[in-house]
Jmol script that loads the backbone (N, CA, C; Angstrom):
load data "model"
ATOM      1  N   MET A   1     -18.772   0.440 -12.232  1.00  0.00           N
ATOM      2  CA  MET A   1     -18.877   1.108 -11.106  1.00  0.00           C
ATOM      3  C   MET A   1     -18.756   2.555 -11.498  1.00  0.00           C
ATOM      4  N   GLU A   2     -20.078   3.232 -10.787  1.00  0.00           N
ATOM      5  CA  GLU A   2     -19.864   4.649 -11.206  1.00  0.00           C
ATOM      6  C   GLU A   2     -18.938   5.308 -10.617  1.00  0.00           C
ATOM      7  N   ILE A   3     -18.595   6.779 -10.833  1.00  0.00           N
ATOM      8  CA  ILE A   3     -17.279   7.434 -10.139  1.00  0.00           C
ATOM      9  C   ILE A   3     -18.102   7.854  -9.091  1.00  0.00           C
ATOM     10  N   GLY A   4     -18.956   8.185  -9.193  1.00  0.00           N
ATOM     11  CA  GLY A   4     -19.973   8.877  -7.431  1.00  0.00           C
ATOM     12  C   GLY A   4     -19.741   7.737  -6.652  1.00  0.00           C
ATOM     13  N   ALA A   5     -19.966   6.615  -6.689  1.00  0.00           N
ATOM     14  CA  ALA A   5     -19.914   5.638  -5.855  1.00  0.00           C
ATOM     15  C   ALA A   5     -18.522   5.372  -5.244  1.00  0.00           C
ATOM     16  N   ARG A   6     -17.434   5.513  -6.187  1.00  0.00           N
ATOM     17  CA  ARG A   6     -16.089   5.231  -6.053  1.00  0.00           C
ATOM     18  C   ARG A   6     -15.848   6.557  -4.987  1.00  0.00           C
ATOM     19  N   GLU A   7     -15.868   7.533  -5.579  1.00  0.00           N
ATOM     20  CA  GLU A   7     -15.520   8.953  -4.673  1.00  0.00           C
ATOM     21  C   GLU A   7     -16.185   8.854  -3.173  1.00  0.00           C
ATOM     22  N   ALA A   8     -17.507   8.296  -3.443  1.00  0.00           N
ATOM     23  CA  ALA A   8     -18.280   8.101  -1.634  1.00  0.00           C
ATOM     24  C   ALA A   8     -17.367   7.080  -1.097  1.00  0.00           C
ATOM     25  N   ALA A   9     -17.073   5.802  -1.622  1.00  0.00           N
ATOM     26  CA  ALA A   9     -16.392   5.026  -0.563  1.00  0.00           C
ATOM     27  C   ALA A   9     -15.156   5.712  -0.388  1.00  0.00           C
ATOM     28  N   LEU A  10     -14.265   5.835  -1.128  1.00  0.00           N
ATOM     29  CA  LEU A  10     -13.027   6.212  -0.747  1.00  0.00           C
ATOM     30  C   LEU A  10     -12.939   7.903   0.129  1.00  0.00           C
ATOM     31  N   GLY A  11     -14.072   8.297  -0.072  1.00  0.00           N
ATOM     32  CA  GLY A  11     -14.461   9.736   0.769  1.00  0.00           C
ATOM     33  C   GLY A  11     -14.704   8.940   2.449  1.00  0.00           C
ATOM     34  N   ASN A  12     -15.594   7.910   2.480  1.00  0.00           N
ATOM     35  CA  ASN A  12     -15.863   7.275   3.605  1.00  0.00           C
ATOM     36  C   ASN A  12     -14.732   6.632   4.394  1.00  0.00           C
ATOM     37  N   HIS A  13     -13.557   6.353   3.422  1.00  0.00           N
ATOM     38  CA  HIS A  13     -12.676   5.236   4.178  1.00  0.00           C
ATOM     39  C   HIS A  13     -11.523   6.473   4.702  1.00  0.00           C
ATOM     40  N   THR A  14     -11.152   7.774   3.711  1.00  0.00           N
ATOM     41  CA  THR A  14     -10.601   8.966   4.222  1.00  0.00           C
ATOM     42  C   THR A  14     -10.909   9.203   5.587  1.00  0.00           C
ATOM     43  N   ARG A  15     -12.387   9.587   5.624  1.00  0.00           N
ATOM     44  CA  ARG A  15     -12.626  10.159   6.868  1.00  0.00           C
ATOM     45  C   ARG A  15     -12.196   8.893   8.355  1.00  0.00           C
ATOM     46  N   ALA A  16     -12.633   8.007   7.680  1.00  0.00           N
ATOM     47  CA  ALA A  16     -12.072   6.652   8.831  1.00  0.00           C
ATOM     48  C   ALA A  16     -10.917   6.908   9.096  1.00  0.00           C
ATOM     49  N   VAL A  17      -9.794   6.888   8.521  1.00  0.00           N
ATOM     50  CA  VAL A  17      -8.258   6.982   8.834  1.00  0.00           C
ATOM     51  C   VAL A  17      -8.097   8.462   9.500  1.00  0.00           C
ATOM     52  N   ALA A  18      -9.016   9.421   9.132  1.00  0.00           N
ATOM     53  CA  ALA A  18      -8.458  10.651   9.748  1.00  0.00           C
ATOM     54  C   ALA A  18      -8.904  10.625  11.315  1.00  0.00           C
ATOM     55  N   MET A  19     -10.341  10.238  11.214  1.00  0.00           N
ATOM     56  CA  MET A  19     -10.706   9.813  12.657  1.00  0.00           C
ATOM     57  C   MET A  19      -9.756   9.023  13.457  1.00  0.00           C
ATOM     58  N   VAL A  20      -9.719   8.049  13.305  1.00  0.00           N
ATOM     59  CA  VAL A  20      -8.759   7.277  14.194  1.00  0.00           C
ATOM     60  C   VAL A  20      -7.283   7.920  13.933  1.00  0.00           C
ATOM     61  N   ARG A  21      -6.748   8.389  13.238  1.00  0.00           N
ATOM     62  CA  ARG A  21      -5.624   9.126  13.358  1.00  0.00           C
ATOM     63  C   ARG A  21      -5.687  10.058  14.635  1.00  0.00           C
ATOM     64  N   GLU A  22      -6.793  11.117  14.601  1.00  0.00           N
ATOM     65  CA  GLU A  22      -7.121  11.711  15.581  1.00  0.00           C
ATOM     66  C   GLU A  22      -7.117  11.424  16.852  1.00  0.00           C
ATOM     67  N   LEU A  23      -7.650  10.197  16.921  1.00  0.00           N
ATOM     68  CA  LEU A  23      -7.783   9.462  18.196  1.00  0.00           C
ATOM     69  C   LEU A  23      -6.266   9.048  18.684  1.00  0.00           C
ATOM     70  N   GLN A  24      -5.892   8.729  18.136  1.00  0.00           N
ATOM     71  CA  GLN A  24      -4.350   7.950  18.271  1.00  0.00           C
ATOM     72  C   GLN A  24      -3.498   8.916  18.518  1.00  0.00           C
ATOM     73  N   ALA A  25      -3.342  10.093  18.231  1.00  0.00           N
ATOM     74  CA  ALA A  25      -2.607  11.466  18.454  1.00  0.00           C
ATOM     75  C   ALA A  25      -2.874  11.817  19.767  1.00  0.00           C
ATOM     76  N   ARG A  26      -4.010  11.772  20.208  1.00  0.00           N
ATOM     77  CA  ARG A  26      -4.409  11.853  21.556  1.00  0.00           C
ATOM     78  C   ARG A  26      -3.723  11.111  22.768  1.00  0.00           C
ATOM     79  N   ASN A  27      -3.726  10.041  22.227  1.00  0.00           N
ATOM     80  CA  ASN A  27      -3.367   8.716  23.478  1.00  0.00           C
ATOM     81  C   ASN A  27      -2.588   8.059  22.491  1.00  0.00           C
ATOM     82  N   PRO A  28      -1.073   8.317  22.032  1.00  0.00           N
ATOM     83  CA  PRO A  28      -0.025   7.939  21.387  1.00  0.00           C
ATOM     84  C   PRO A  28       0.161   6.217  21.560  1.00  0.00           C
ATOM     85  N   ALA A  29       0.038   5.820  23.204  1.00  0.00           N
ATOM     86  CA  ALA A  29       0.398   4.824  23.798  1.00  0.00           C
ATOM     87  C   ALA A  29      -0.587   3.654  23.602  1.00  0.00           C
ATOM     88  N   ASN A  30      -1.954   4.058  22.741  1.00  0.00           N
ATOM     89  CA  ASN A  30      -2.771   3.051  23.392  1.00  0.00           C
ATOM     90  C   ASN A  30      -2.615   2.623  22.127  1.00  0.00           C
ATOM     91  N   VAL A  31      -2.261   0.902  22.240  1.00  0.00           N
ATOM     92  CA  VAL A  31      -2.190  -0.006  21.218  1.00  0.00           C
ATOM     93  C   VAL A  31      -3.871  -0.698  20.482  1.00  0.00           C
ATOM     94  N   GLU A  32      -4.653  -0.139  20.892  1.00  0.00           N
ATOM     95  CA  GLU A  32      -5.930  -0.560  20.442  1.00  0.00           C
ATOM     96  C   GLU A  32      -6.185   0.474  19.086  1.00  0.00           C
ATOM     97  N   LEU A  33      -5.860   1.605  19.291  1.00  0.00           N
ATOM     98  CA  LEU A  33      -5.967   2.691  18.701  1.00  0.00           C
ATOM     99  C   LEU A  33      -4.923   2.604  17.609  1.00  0.00           C
ATOM    100  N   GLN A  34      -3.646   2.117  17.172  1.00  0.00           N
ATOM    101  CA  GLN A  34      -2.796   1.894  16.967  1.00  0.00           C
ATOM    102  C   GLN A  34      -3.096   1.102  15.737  1.00  0.00           C
ATOM    103  N   VAL A  35      -3.904  -0.221  16.428  1.00  0.00           N
ATOM    104  CA  VAL A  35      -4.493  -1.205  15.588  1.00  0.00           C
ATOM    105  C   VAL A  35      -5.328  -0.868  14.427  1.00  0.00           C
ATOM    106  N   ALA A  36      -6.663   0.513  15.036  1.00  0.00           N
ATOM    107  CA  ALA A  36      -7.529   0.980  14.636  1.00  0.00           C
ATOM    108  C   ALA A  36      -6.796   1.395  13.233  1.00  0.00           C
ATOM    109  N   VAL A  37      -5.686   2.353  13.546  1.00  0.00           N
ATOM    110  CA  VAL A  37      -5.517   3.232  12.147  1.00  0.00           C
ATOM    111  C   VAL A  37      -4.861   2.157  11.189  1.00  0.00           C
ATOM    112  N   GLY A  38      -4.029   1.075  11.797  1.00  0.00           N
ATOM    113  CA  GLY A  38      -3.275  -0.090  10.556  1.00  0.00           C
ATOM    114  C   GLY A  38      -4.816  -0.338   9.993  1.00  0.00           C
ATOM    115  N   LEU A  39      -5.810  -0.837  10.679  1.00  0.00           N
ATOM    116  CA  LEU A  39      -6.794  -1.566   9.942  1.00  0.00           C
ATOM    117  C   LEU A  39      -7.766  -0.759   9.303  1.00  0.00           C
ATOM    118  N   ALA A  40      -7.398   0.543   9.653  1.00  0.00           N
ATOM    119  CA  ALA A  40      -8.354   1.801   8.710  1.00  0.00           C
ATOM    120  C   ALA A  40      -7.606   1.771   7.360  1.00  0.00           C
ATOM    121  N   LEU A  41      -6.235   2.108   7.375  1.00  0.00           N
ATOM    122  CA  LEU A  41      -5.267   2.199   6.268  1.00  0.00           C
ATOM    123  C   LEU A  41      -5.254   0.947   5.518  1.00  0.00           C
ATOM    124  N   ALA A  42      -5.807  -0.528   5.711  1.00  0.00           N
ATOM    125  CA  ALA A  42      -5.621  -1.525   5.166  1.00  0.00           C
ATOM    126  C   ALA A  42      -7.096  -1.675   4.247  1.00  0.00           C
ATOM    127  N   SER A  43      -8.366  -1.308   5.016  1.00  0.00           N
ATOM    128  CA  SER A  43      -9.504  -1.129   4.649  1.00  0.00           C
ATOM    129  C   SER A  43      -9.490   0.046   3.277  1.00  0.00           C
ATOM    130  N   ARG A  44      -8.947   1.098   3.566  1.00  0.00           N
ATOM    131  CA  ARG A  44      -8.767   1.893   2.460  1.00  0.00           C
ATOM    132  C   ARG A  44      -7.858   1.604   1.191  1.00  0.00           C
ATOM    133  N   ALA A  45      -6.927   0.565   1.490  1.00  0.00           N
ATOM    134  CA  ALA A  45      -6.140   0.153   0.729  1.00  0.00           C
ATOM    135  C   ALA A  45      -6.784  -0.698  -0.229  1.00  0.00           C
ATOM    136  N   ASP A  46      -7.515  -2.090   0.381  1.00  0.00           N
ATOM    137  CA  ASP A  46      -8.308  -2.855  -0.154  1.00  0.00           C
ATOM    138  C   ASP A  46      -9.090  -2.150  -1.091  1.00  0.00           C
ATOM    139  N   ALA A  47     -10.084  -0.914  -0.920  1.00  0.00           N
ATOM    140  CA  ALA A  47     -10.644   0.063  -1.680  1.00  0.00           C
ATOM    141  C   ALA A  47      -9.968   0.296  -2.687  1.00  0.00           C
ATOM    142  N   TYR A  48      -8.873   1.013  -2.818  1.00  0.00           N
ATOM    143  CA  TYR A  48      -8.142   1.559  -3.734  1.00  0.00           C
ATOM    144  C   TYR A  48      -7.559   0.533  -4.875  1.00  0.00           C
ATOM    145  N   ALA A  49      -7.322  -0.657  -3.961  1.00  0.00           N
ATOM    146  CA  ALA A  49      -7.008  -2.276  -5.086  1.00  0.00           C
ATOM    147  C   ALA A  49      -7.799  -2.511  -5.769  1.00  0.00           C
ATOM    148  N   ALA A  50      -9.405  -2.569  -4.970  1.00  0.00           N
ATOM    149  CA  ALA A  50     -10.316  -2.962  -6.293  1.00  0.00           C
ATOM    150  C   ALA A  50     -11.031  -2.051  -7.364  1.00  0.00           C
ATOM    151  N   PHE A  51     -10.497  -0.823  -6.784  1.00  0.00           N
ATOM    152  CA  PHE A  51     -10.952   0.244  -7.785  1.00  0.00           C
ATOM    153  C   PHE A  51      -9.960   0.167  -9.167  1.00  0.00           C
ATOM    154  N   ALA A  52      -8.660  -0.222  -8.479  1.00  0.00           N
ATOM    155  CA  ALA A  52      -7.558  -0.159  -9.731  1.00  0.00           C
ATOM    156  C   ALA A  52      -7.978  -1.292 -10.475  1.00  0.00           C
ATOM    157  N   ARG A  53      -8.599  -2.246  -9.932  1.00  0.00           N
ATOM    158  CA  ARG A  53      -8.497  -3.614 -10.678  1.00  0.00           C
ATOM    159  C   ARG A  53      -9.620  -3.191 -11.650  1.00  0.00           C
ATOM    160  N   ARG A  54     -10.701  -2.855 -11.370  1.00  0.00           N
ATOM    161  CA  ARG A  54     -11.756  -2.490 -12.065  1.00  0.00           C
ATOM    162  C   ARG A  54     -11.441  -1.356 -13.076  1.00  0.00           C
ATOM    163  N   SER A  55     -10.731  -0.492 -13.164  1.00  0.00           N
ATOM    164  CA  SER A  55     -10.212   0.769 -13.827  1.00  0.00           C
ATOM    165  C   SER A  55      -9.954   0.272 -15.147  1.00  0.00           C
ATOM    166  N   SER A  56     -10.757   0.915 -16.453  1.00  0.00           N
ATOM    167  CA  SER A  56     -10.093   0.829 -17.617  1.00  0.00           C
ATOM    168  C   SER A  56      -8.918   1.591 -18.059  1.00  0.00           C
ATOM    169  N   THR A  57      -8.691   2.660 -17.305  1.00  0.00           N
ATOM    170  CA  THR A  57      -7.492   3.538 -17.763  1.00  0.00           C
ATOM    171  C   THR A  57      -6.320   3.138 -16.962  1.00  0.00           C
ATOM    172  N   GLY A  58      -4.986   3.459 -17.893  1.00  0.00           N
ATOM    173  CA  GLY A  58      -4.060   3.206 -17.183  1.00  0.00           C
ATOM    174  C   GLY A  58      -3.744   4.251 -16.194  1.00  0.00           C
ATOM    175  N   ALA A  59      -3.851   5.599 -16.349  1.00  0.00           N
ATOM    176  CA  ALA A  59      -3.449   6.294 -15.432  1.00  0.00           C
ATOM    177  C   ALA A  59      -4.063   6.408 -13.875  1.00  0.00           C
ATOM    178  N   ALA A  60      -5.561   6.219 -14.040  1.00  0.00           N
ATOM    179  CA  ALA A  60      -6.330   6.120 -12.876  1.00  0.00           C
ATOM    180  C   ALA A  60      -5.926   4.644 -12.167  1.00  0.00           C
ATOM    181  N   ARG A  61      -5.770   3.471 -12.956  1.00  0.00           N
ATOM    182  CA  ARG A  61      -5.349   2.301 -12.560  1.00  0.00           C
ATOM    183  C   ARG A  61      -4.134   2.583 -11.487  1.00  0.00           C
ATOM    184  N   ALA A  62      -3.197   3.333 -12.328  1.00  0.00           N
ATOM    185  CA  ALA A  62      -1.869   3.581 -11.668  1.00  0.00           C
ATOM    186  C   ALA A  62      -2.021   4.364 -10.228  1.00  0.00           C
ATOM    187  N   ARG A  63      -2.650   5.286 -10.348  1.00  0.00           N
ATOM    188  CA  ARG A  63      -2.938   6.096  -9.053  1.00  0.00           C
ATOM    189  C   ARG A  63      -3.459   5.278  -8.119  1.00  0.00           C
ATOM    190  N   ASP A  64      -4.371   4.760  -8.492  1.00  0.00           N
ATOM    191  CA  ASP A  64      -5.236   4.071  -7.282  1.00  0.00           C
ATOM    192  C   ASP A  64      -4.086   2.593  -6.621  1.00  0.00           C
ATOM    193  N   LEU A  65      -3.454   1.868  -7.557  1.00  0.00           N
ATOM    194  CA  LEU A  65      -2.489   1.040  -7.235  1.00  0.00           C
ATOM    195  C   LEU A  65      -1.546   1.744  -6.471  1.00  0.00           C
ATOM    196  N   GLU A  66      -0.891   3.035  -6.897  1.00  0.00           N
ATOM    197  CA  GLU A  66       0.022   3.703  -5.854  1.00  0.00           C
ATOM    198  C   GLU A  66      -0.434   3.705  -4.577  1.00  0.00           C
ATOM    199  N   ALA A  67      -1.786   4.543  -4.266  1.00  0.00           N
ATOM    200  CA  ALA A  67      -2.660   4.704  -3.377  1.00  0.00           C
ATOM    201  C   ALA A  67      -2.559   3.450  -2.246  1.00  0.00           C
ATOM    202  N   ALA A  68      -2.763   2.606  -2.821  1.00  0.00           N
ATOM    203  CA  ALA A  68      -2.980   1.353  -1.996  1.00  0.00           C
ATOM    204  C   ALA A  68      -1.862   0.479  -1.660  1.00  0.00           C
ATOM    205  N   GLU A  69      -0.883   1.078  -2.486  1.00  0.00           N
ATOM    206  CA  GLU A  69       0.413   0.435  -1.970  1.00  0.00           C
ATOM    207  C   GLU A  69       1.047   1.589  -0.636  1.00  0.00           C
ATOM    208  N   ARG A  70       0.762   2.573  -0.743  1.00  0.00           N
ATOM    209  CA  ARG A  70       1.326   3.615   0.202  1.00  0.00           C
ATOM    210  C   ARG A  70       0.181   2.927   1.314  1.00  0.00           C
ATOM    211  N   ASP A  71      -1.127   2.963   1.473  1.00  0.00           N
ATOM    212  CA  ASP A  71      -1.591   2.514   2.623  1.00  0.00           C
ATOM    213  C   ASP A  71      -1.329   1.080   3.407  1.00  0.00           C
ATOM    214  N   TYR A  72      -1.125   0.322   2.243  1.00  0.00           N
ATOM    215  CA  TYR A  72      -0.820  -1.215   3.025  1.00  0.00           C
ATOM    216  C   TYR A  72       0.439  -0.885   3.236  1.00  0.00           C
ATOM    217  N   ALA A  73       1.285  -0.293   3.048  1.00  0.00           N
ATOM    218  CA  ALA A  73       2.991  -0.337   3.405  1.00  0.00           C
ATOM    219  C   ALA A  73       2.461   0.705   4.806  1.00  0.00           C
ATOM    220  N   GLU A  74       2.129   1.394   5.050  1.00  0.00           N
ATOM    221  CA  GLU A  74       1.979   1.954   6.373  1.00  0.00           C
ATOM    222  C   GLU A  74       1.278   1.250   7.415  1.00  0.00           C
ATOM    223  N   SER A  75       0.310   0.381   6.965  1.00  0.00           N
ATOM    224  CA  SER A  75      -0.217  -0.459   8.116  1.00  0.00           C
ATOM    225  C   SER A  75       0.467  -1.512   8.327  1.00  0.00           C
ATOM    226  N   VAL A  76       1.450  -2.149   7.190  1.00  0.00           N
ATOM    227  CA  VAL A  76       2.510  -3.264   7.549  1.00  0.00           C
ATOM    228  C   VAL A  76       3.358  -2.403   8.450  1.00  0.00           C
ATOM    229  N   GLU A  77       3.767  -1.507   8.311  1.00  0.00           N
ATOM    230  CA  GLU A  77       4.825  -0.511   9.435  1.00  0.00           C
ATOM    231  C   GLU A  77       4.420  -0.700  10.708  1.00  0.00           C
ATOM    232  N   ILE A  78       2.785  -0.211  10.867  1.00  0.00           N
ATOM    233  CA  ILE A  78       2.338   0.057  12.134  1.00  0.00           C
ATOM    234  C   ILE A  78       2.337  -1.196  12.747  1.00  0.00           C
ATOM    235  N   PHE A  79       1.913  -2.347  12.365  1.00  0.00           N
ATOM    236  CA  PHE A  79       1.252  -3.580  12.720  1.00  0.00           C
ATOM    237  C   PHE A  79       2.725  -4.462  13.103  1.00  0.00           C
ATOM    238  N   THR A  80       4.117  -4.441  12.014  1.00  0.00           N
ATOM    239  CA  THR A  80       5.350  -4.729  12.248  1.00  0.00           C
ATOM    240  C   THR A  80       6.102  -4.384  13.658  1.00  0.00           C
ATOM    241  N   ARG A  81       5.781  -2.916  13.922  1.00  0.00           N
ATOM    242  CA  ARG A  81       6.054  -1.990  15.190  1.00  0.00           C
ATOM    243  C   ARG A  81       5.643  -2.522  16.565  1.00  0.00           C
ATOM    244  N   LEU A  82       4.082  -2.793  16.200  1.00  0.00           N
ATOM    245  CA  LEU A  82       3.871  -3.454  17.402  1.00  0.00           C
ATOM    246  C   LEU A  82       3.879  -4.937  17.471  1.00  0.00           C
ATOM    247  N   GLN A  83       4.232  -5.764  16.678  1.00  0.00           N
ATOM    248  CA  GLN A  83       4.661  -6.805  16.766  1.00  0.00           C
ATOM    249  C   GLN A  83       6.132  -7.246  17.594  1.00  0.00           C
ATOM    250  N   GLN A  84       6.996  -6.118  16.917  1.00  0.00           N
ATOM    251  CA  GLN A  84       8.241  -6.119  17.305  1.00  0.00           C
ATOM    252  C   GLN A  84       8.141  -5.857  19.177  1.00  0.00           C
ATOM    253  N   ALA A  85       7.211  -5.055  19.408  1.00  0.00           N
ATOM    254  CA  ALA A  85       7.233  -4.500  20.864  1.00  0.00           C
ATOM    255  C   ALA A  85       6.477  -5.752  21.537  1.00  0.00           C
ATOM    256  N   GLY A  86       5.945  -6.881  20.990  1.00  0.00           N
ATOM    257  CA  GLY A  86       5.354  -7.853  21.845  1.00  0.00           C
ATOM    258  C   GLY A  86       3.710  -7.450  21.919  1.00  0.00           C
ATOM    259  N   SER A  87       3.399  -6.159  21.251  1.00  0.00           N
ATOM    260  CA  SER A  87       1.860  -5.818  21.777  1.00  0.00           C
ATOM    261  C   SER A  87       0.979  -6.390  21.110  1.00  0.00           C
ATOM    262  N   ILE A  88       0.859  -7.318  20.144  1.00  0.00           N
ATOM    263  CA  ILE A  88      -0.156  -7.722  19.312  1.00  0.00           C
ATOM    264  C   ILE A  88       0.137  -9.417  19.154  1.00  0.00           C
ATOM    265  N   GLN A  89      -0.817  -9.834  19.332  1.00  0.00           N
ATOM    266  CA  GLN A  89      -1.156 -11.590  18.693  1.00  0.00           C
ATOM    267  C   GLN A  89      -2.263 -11.832  18.195  1.00  0.00           C
ATOM    268  N   GLY A  90      -2.451 -13.410  17.935  1.00  0.00           N
ATOM    269  CA  GLY A  90      -3.444 -13.945  17.444  1.00  0.00           C
ATOM    270  C   GLY A  90      -3.788 -13.127  16.040  1.00  0.00           C
ATOM    271  N   THR A  91      -5.312 -12.733  15.847  1.00  0.00           N
ATOM    272  CA  THR A  91      -5.627 -12.387  14.695  1.00  0.00           C
ATOM    273  C   THR A  91      -5.028 -11.055  14.369  1.00  0.00           C
ATOM    274  N   ASP A  92      -4.628 -10.117  15.186  1.00  0.00           N
ATOM    275  CA  ASP A  92      -3.515  -9.064  14.488  1.00  0.00           C
ATOM    276  C   ASP A  92      -2.407  -9.387  13.836  1.00  0.00           C
ATOM    277  N   LEU A  93      -1.717 -10.561  14.150  1.00  0.00           N
ATOM    278  CA  LEU A  93      -0.883 -11.198  13.274  1.00  0.00           C
ATOM    279  C   LEU A  93      -1.431 -11.654  12.129  1.00  0.00           C
ATOM    280  N   GLU A  94      -2.349 -12.051  12.159  1.00  0.00           N
ATOM    281  CA  GLU A  94      -2.871 -12.618  10.998  1.00  0.00           C
ATOM    282  C   GLU A  94      -3.254 -11.520   9.752  1.00  0.00           C
ATOM    283  N   ILE A  95      -3.513 -10.558  10.480  1.00  0.00           N
ATOM    284  CA  ILE A  95      -3.916  -9.175   9.814  1.00  0.00           C
ATOM    285  C   ILE A  95      -2.603  -8.873   9.203  1.00  0.00           C
ATOM    286  N   LEU A  96      -1.672  -8.706  10.033  1.00  0.00           N
ATOM    287  CA  LEU A  96      -0.230  -8.273   9.328  1.00  0.00           C
ATOM    288  C   LEU A  96       0.163  -9.145   8.417  1.00  0.00           C
ATOM    289  N   ASP A  97       0.189 -10.108   8.288  1.00  0.00           N
ATOM    290  CA  ASP A  97       0.453 -11.336   7.361  1.00  0.00           C
ATOM    291  C   ASP A  97      -0.540 -11.003   6.099  1.00  0.00           C
ATOM    292  N   ASN A  98      -1.646 -11.134   6.408  1.00  0.00           N
ATOM    293  CA  ASN A  98      -2.538 -10.663   5.063  1.00  0.00           C
ATOM    294  C   ASN A  98      -2.187  -9.397   4.107  1.00  0.00           C
ATOM    295  N   ASN A  99      -2.019  -8.380   5.182  1.00  0.00           N
ATOM    296  CA  ASN A  99      -1.669  -7.013   5.031  1.00  0.00           C
ATOM    297  C   ASN A  99       0.095  -6.885   4.011  1.00  0.00           C
ATOM    298  N   ARG A 100       0.756  -7.819   4.453  1.00  0.00           N
ATOM    299  CA  ARG A 100       1.887  -8.115   3.887  1.00  0.00           C
ATOM    300  C   ARG A 100       1.778  -8.760   2.250  1.00  0.00           C
ATOM    301  N   LYS A 101       0.909  -9.665   2.524  1.00  0.00           N
ATOM    302  CA  LYS A 101       0.464 -10.255   1.085  1.00  0.00           C
ATOM    303  C   LYS A 101      -0.043  -9.349  -0.076  1.00  0.00           C
ATOM    304  N   ALA A 102      -0.934  -8.569   0.603  1.00  0.00           N
ATOM    305  CA  ALA A 102      -1.538  -7.549  -0.126  1.00  0.00           C
ATOM    306  C   ALA A 102      -0.631  -6.598  -1.113  1.00  0.00           C
ATOM    307  N   LEU A 103       0.161  -6.190   0.032  1.00  0.00           N
ATOM    308  CA  LEU A 103       1.122  -5.413  -0.375  1.00  0.00           C
ATOM    309  C   LEU A 103       2.097  -5.672  -1.466  1.00  0.00           C
ATOM    310  N   GLU A 104       2.309  -7.249  -1.262  1.00  0.00           N
ATOM    311  CA  GLU A 104       3.194  -7.645  -2.231  1.00  0.00           C
ATOM    312  C   GLU A 104       2.435  -7.583  -4.054  1.00  0.00           C
ATOM    313  N   ARG A 105       1.108  -8.067  -3.747  1.00  0.00           N
ATOM    314  CA  ARG A 105       0.153  -8.264  -4.564  1.00  0.00           C
ATOM    315  C   ARG A 105       0.135  -7.049  -5.672  1.00  0.00           C
ATOM    316  N   VAL A 106      -0.081  -6.042  -4.702  1.00  0.00           N
ATOM    317  CA  VAL A 106      -0.244  -4.745  -5.265  1.00  0.00           C
ATOM    318  C   VAL A 106       1.179  -4.374  -6.151  1.00  0.00           C
ATOM    319  N   ARG A 107       2.273  -4.383  -5.056  1.00  0.00           N
ATOM    320  CA  ARG A 107       3.355  -4.042  -6.113  1.00  0.00           C
ATOM    321  C   ARG A 107       3.555  -4.953  -7.511  1.00  0.00           C
ATOM    322  N   ALA A 108       3.065  -6.019  -7.298  1.00  0.00           N
ATOM    323  CA  ALA A 108       3.592  -6.667  -8.716  1.00  0.00           C
ATOM    324  C   ALA A 108       2.694  -6.100  -9.772  1.00  0.00           C
ATOM    325  N   GLU A 109       1.433  -5.779  -9.176  1.00  0.00           N
ATOM    326  CA  GLU A 109       0.841  -5.251 -10.439  1.00  0.00           C
ATOM    327  C   GLU A 109       0.762  -3.955 -10.849  1.00  0.00           C
ATOM    328  N   ARG A 110       1.797  -3.475  -9.874  1.00  0.00           N
ATOM    329  CA  ARG A 110       2.260  -2.082 -10.545  1.00  0.00           C
ATOM    330  C   ARG A 110       3.337  -2.045 -11.365  1.00  0.00           C
TER     331      ARG A 110
END
end "model"
wireframe off; spacefill off
backbone 0.3
color backbone group
C-alpha cells in the first residue's frame, strides 16, 4: 500500500472524527451524535489497525496499533456510557461488542 493512500485515508477519517465531534459539542445531549462520534472513532481505529497489519516496520506498526487502541478505547467508552444510560439498543449494542473485541485484538497485537 502506498504511503499517499495511507495518509489520504487517515486524513479522511480524522476529518470525519473532527466534524462529528464539532457537531456533538454543539448538542452534547444528542445521542445520535454521540453514536456518530463512536462510529467515526471506530472507523478510524479500523483503518489504523489495517495499516498496522500491513506495515513492514516495527516502529510504524507500533504507532498504528497505539492509535487504533486509543480510538477503539474511546469508542468503547462512549458506547458503554450510552448503554449504561439505557440510550442505545440493538445494532448499537452489537457495535459496542464488536469494538470491545477489536480493542482486545489490538491490545494482544501490541
